[in-house]
C-alpha positions in Angstrom: 17.1 -31.5 26.2 19.2 -31.4 23.0 16.3 -29.8 21.1 16.1 -27.0 23.6 19.8 -26.3 23.4 19.7 -26.4 19.6 16.8 -24.0 19.6 18.7 -21.6 21.8 21.9 -21.7 19.7 19.8 -21.1 16.5 17.9 -18.3 18.4 21.3 -16.7 19.4 22.5 -16.8 15.7 19.2 -15.4 14.4 19.2 -12.6 17.1 22.8 -11.7 16.3 22.1 -11.4 12.6 19.0 -9.3 13.3 21.0 -7.0 15.5 23.8 -6.8 12.9 21.2 -5.9 10.2 19.3 -3.3 12.2 21.1 0.1 12.1 22.1 1.7 15.3 23.0 0.2 18.6 21.0 -2.2 20.6 22.3 -2.7 24.1 21.3 -6.2 25.1 23.4 -9.2 26.2 23.8 -12.7 25.0 20.7 -14.0 26.7 18.4 -11.3 25.5 19.9 -11.8 22.0 19.0 -15.4 22.1 15.5 -14.6 23.4 15.1 -12.1 20.6 15.9 -14.8 18.0 13.7 -17.5 19.5 10.8 -15.0 19.8 11.4 -13.7 16.3 11.2 -17.3 15.1 7.9 -17.9 16.8 6.5 -14.6 15.5 7.5 -15.5 12.0 6.0 -19.0 12.3 2.7 -17.6 13.7 2.4 -14.9 11.0 3.5 -17.3 8.3 0.8 -19.7 9.2 -1.8 -16.9 9.4 -1.0 -15.8 5.8 -0.5 -19.4 4.4 3.3 -19.5 4.0 3.6 -22.3 6.5 1.4 -25.2 7.4 0.2 -25.9 10.9 3.1 -27.1 13.1 5.7 -26.1 10.5 8.4 -23.8 11.8 9.7 -20.7 10.1 12.8 -20.8 8.1 16.1 -18.9 9.0 15.2 -15.9 6.8 11.7 -15.7 8.2 13.1 -15.9 11.8 15.5 -13.0 11.1 12.6 -10.9 9.7 10.5 -11.8 12.8 13.4 -10.8 15.1 13.9 -7.5 13.1 10.2 -6.7 13.6 10.5 -7.3 17.3 13.7 -5.1 17.5 11.9 -2.4 15.7 8.9 -2.7 18.0 11.0 -2.6 21.1 12.8 0.5 19.8 9.6 2.3 19.3 8.3 1.3 22.7 11.4 2.6 24.4 10.9 5.9 22.6 14.0 6.1 20.6 14.4 6.2 16.9 13.9 2.7 15.2 17.5 2.0 14.6 19.4 4.7 16.4 20.3 5.4 20.0 18.1 7.5 22.1 20.8 9.3 24.0 20.7 13.1 24.4 23.3 15.2 22.7 25.2 18.0 24.3 23.6 21.5 24.0 
């Protein structure tokens, strides 16, 4: 149980750092920020193992996790149809 809580806390920190680094506004709450960080860590670990940065079963480091979260933030921004780091709201004409 303690491992899960620790993973969520680290995921929250990683997600918060990724959101702070990415330009523009990302409207997501605390839970989605933690999910973003945890998913970014998994993505970084998976890709790191695929290219040989990490051994099988070894987790990604903090910086790798932030990079993974940034990749996910960028992808979500593209899928939503907005600019990668900016808001997609319409201006007044």
